[in-house]
N, C-alpha and C positions, 0 to 999 in steps of 0.2 A: 420921759423914759418909758420904753415899752414894758408891758407887764410881764411878758414871758420871753425867754431867749431860746431859740431853736438852733442847734448846731448840726451841720451835715459834715461828716468826715469821709473822705475817700483816699485811698492809697495813692500818694504822689500826684494827685490832680484835684482840681476844684470842680465840683458839680455846679452847673448853673441852676439855681433854685427856682426855675420858672414854674414847675408843676407844684412844688411845695408852697410857693407864694400863692398860687391859685387856690389850693385847698385850704390854706390857713389865712387867707386874705381877710376874712371877717373878724379875726381875732387880733388883739393888740400884741403883736409879736415882732421880735427882731430875728431875722434869719441870717445866720452866718455860715458860709460854706468854706471849708478849709481842706487843702491837700496836706496829708501827713504821712509819715513813714515810720517813725520810732515811737516807743511807748511814751517817751518824754514829750514828743510833739502832740500825741493824743491827749495827754493830761493837760497840756497848755491850751490846746484848742477847745476842749470841752469845759473848761473852768467856768463856773457860774451858769451852766446850761440847765434849763428846765426839761428840755427834750433833746435827745441825741439820736440822729438818724445816721446809722453806721453802715457803710457799704460793705466792708469786709475786714475791718481792723480788729485784732484781738483785744478783748477787754477783760483781763484777769483781775483778781482781787485787788492787786496793787493799784489798778486804775479805778476800780469801783470805789475804793476807800477814799478817793479824793473828791468824789461827787457830793457836794453839799446840798444842792438844790434839785438835782435831777429826779424827775418823776417817772420817766419812761425812756427806755432805749428800744429803738426799732431797728432790726436788721433788714437791710434792703435785699431780701432774698428769702429762700426757704431755710437755709442752714443757720444755726445759731450756736454751734459748738465752740466758737471763740469767745463767747460771753460767759463769765462765771455766774451760773444761775444761783448757786448757794449764796454767793456774796450779794447779789442783787436782791434776792428774796430777804436776806437778813437786813439789808439796808432799806427795804420797803420800796424798791424800784421795780416797776413793771417792765418785763421784757416781752417784746412782740416780734413776730416775723411777718413776711408778706405771703403767707400761705395761700396757695391757689392762684396767685397773680400770673404765674407762667406755667401752669399745669399743661396747657395745650402745647406750648413750645417744647417743654422737656419730654412729654409723652410722644410728640411727633419725632423728636430727635432719637429717642430710644427705638421707636418703630422703624425709622430710617436705617438705623444701625442694624437692627434685626434683619430687615429685608436685604441689606447689603451683604450680610454674612450668609443668609440662607441661599441667596441666588449666586453666591460665590463671585460677586463683582470685583472683589479684591484680586482675583486671579484672571477673570475673563476680560476685564477692561484693559489692563496692561498687556496681557498675553495677546489679545486680538491686535492691539496697536503694534506689537512686536512681530507680527506675521505668523503667529502660532495657531491659526484657525484650525487646521486639520488636527493638530495635537490636542486642542481644547474641545472640539466639537464632540458632543455625545448626547444621546437621548436621556442620559442620567447625569447630566452635567451639574444640575442644581438640586438643592434640597427642596422638599415640598413645604408649603406654608399652611394652606388650609388643611384642617384635620389634625395638625400637629399640636402638641401640648406645650403651652407657654406657662411658666411659673412666674408669678408676680410676688416678689419679696418686698412687702411693705404696701399697705393699701390705704394711703391717705389721698389727698387731692390728685397727685400725679399718678399714683398706682391705679386709681379708678379711671382716670382719663385714658391711660394706656390700655387697661382691660377693655374699655368700650371699643377701642379701635381694633384690638386683637379679635374681639367678638365679631366685628364687622368683616374680618378676614376669614370668618368661620373656623377659628382656632378653638381648641379646647383650653379654656382658661382656668388655671388653679391658682390659689392665693394662700400665702402664709403671712399672717399678721396677728400676734397674740393679743393685740389691743382692739381688735375688731370682732364684733359679735357675728354669729352665724346668720343673722338676718341678711347679710350681704350676698349669701348664696342666691336668694331669690331676686333681690333688688338689683343686683349688678350682673346677674347671669354668670356667676362664677361658682366654683366649688372651693370652700375653705378646707385646707389640708394641714397636716402636721409638717414640720420642716423636713423631716426625713423623706416623706413622700414627694414633696416638691423637688428635692434634690435628686432623688432617684428616678423619677418618671418624666421630668420635663425635657423637651427637645430644645427649648430656649429658656433661660432664666433672666429676667429683667429686674434689676435692683432699684427700688424706689423708697428705701427706708432711710430714716435719719441716722446720723452718726451718734451713737450712745455707747456706754460701757458694754451693754449686752450685744451690740452689733459690731463692736471693734473686732476686726479680723474674723468675722463670722464665716466668711468663705476662705477657709484655710486648706492646708494640704489634705486633711482627712475628708473634708466636704467635697473638694474638687475631685478627689479620687472616686467618690461615690456617684458623681454625675455620669450620665451616659457618655461614652467615648465619642458619640456623634453629636453631642449637645454643645450649644454656644452660650457664653455668659456675656450679658450686657450690663454695664454699670454706669448709670447716670445719676446715682445717689450721692455717695461720698466715698472718697478714695480709701479711707481707712476700713471700710467694710470688707474689702478684699485684700488679703495678704499678697502683695505684688510678687514677693520672692516665691511664694508657693504657687502662684499663677504661672510664673515663668517656668518653674519646674514641671508643672502639669502640662504645659504646652510642649515642652521638650520631650516629655514622656508620651505625648499624644493621648493623654488621659481625657482631654476634651477636644472638640473640633476647632475651636477658635474663640475669640473674645472681641468685644468692642468696649472701649474705655474712654469716658469723657472726664473722669475725675481720678486724681492720683493721691497717693499717701503724702507726697510732698509737692507743693505747687509754688511757682511755676516749674516746669520740667526743662531740663537741658536736652541734649541730643544723645545722651549716653544710657538711657533707660533700656535694659535688655528686652523689654517688651517690644521696642521698636524694630527688633531684628526679625520678627515673625511676620510673614506676609498674610497670615490668617488672623492678624490682630489689627483692628481699626482703632485709631486714636484721634481724639479731638481735644482742644485745650479748654475744657470746662466752659463750654459755650452752649450747652443743651438748652438753657433757659433764655438764650439771647435772641432778641429782635427789638427793633425800635419800639414797637407797640408794647412788648413785654416789659421793657425797662420803664416806660411811662406808667404802666399799671402798677409795677412794684412801688415806684416812688409815690404815686397818688394813694395807694393803699396804705403805705407807711404814714404819710402825712395825715390821712383821715383818722387813723388810730391815734395819732398824736393829738389831733384836734378834739377827739372824743375825751381823752384824758384831761386836757386843759379846760374842758367845759364840764367836767365832773361825771362823765359817762364811762362805762366800762368799754375798753377797746375790744375789737373782734378777735384778734389773733394772739391771745396771751399764751406765752410759752411757759413761764414759771407760775402756773395757776395757784400754787400754794400761797403766793403773796397776797392774793385777794382775800384770804381768810386770816393770814397772820398780820396783815396791816400794811397799807401802802402810804406813801408820802402824798399821793393824790387824794383829793376828797371825792371818792367815787360814790355815786348814789344810783339806785336802780332806775333804769329807763322807764 
């Protein structure tokens, strides 16, 4: 009988564990991959697991309390808001994510959305196809990009990758992240600012922060009202950081120039979201981190952290860091 049980859960479909088997191949493990939908199915699937590799399923306290052997839960992505961190820490279970695995994909997506908005492709492409050449043609048809100020909200792996690319476009990059020290000014060629300055002076704001209590609806009616009327908002972070109702109202009142949204307060979306009624709003279905290579990197990163824990080593991408001092089920020793 294998020494460890590794369970992979994905919503409504089974993941072929080829990458996981490659990374965990030298260990005595059984890898089980299950498609699940409900909380009950999750509980049944992960019973007896030492490791849970979780694509996107919620894991509230009611699920955590059923885990008798689990040592580590790894989210297959950057976000981890669906996992109850207090409950896992209390239980001694390490929670990790795949931080950095798709930083290039997400930052490229955000950059693409910014350029699409700035160059007004949402108007120029369909308008040209519709024979509106003379109506659209102008020496001032598009917004400038170089020399403009882009505000980066959240300066982790993805925010830094986005800033590097904005710098290459010769933009003025400002950043707000209360958890990052001012050494970033020099190292990343950005200027750290208070939130109010980022909101009031940016021509573009790109959101790259995690969803937490302090970021929930951070971009609300008051904040949107304080943005430049010529500014654009890009969100590839998490939907709950922006109040969609307030964003709709700000667009109706022409308080901002437009928005690009990859993440929503509720997912998946139907066709009745009022944001879809604006031609100056670009929407994509939470795919900013998507690519075949990115998905492989996420899964290999997750499996490597699982392997580290199963061999008594600290994983790289710990989310609930308090568990390392309060006590873990895993026998972690210094490298």
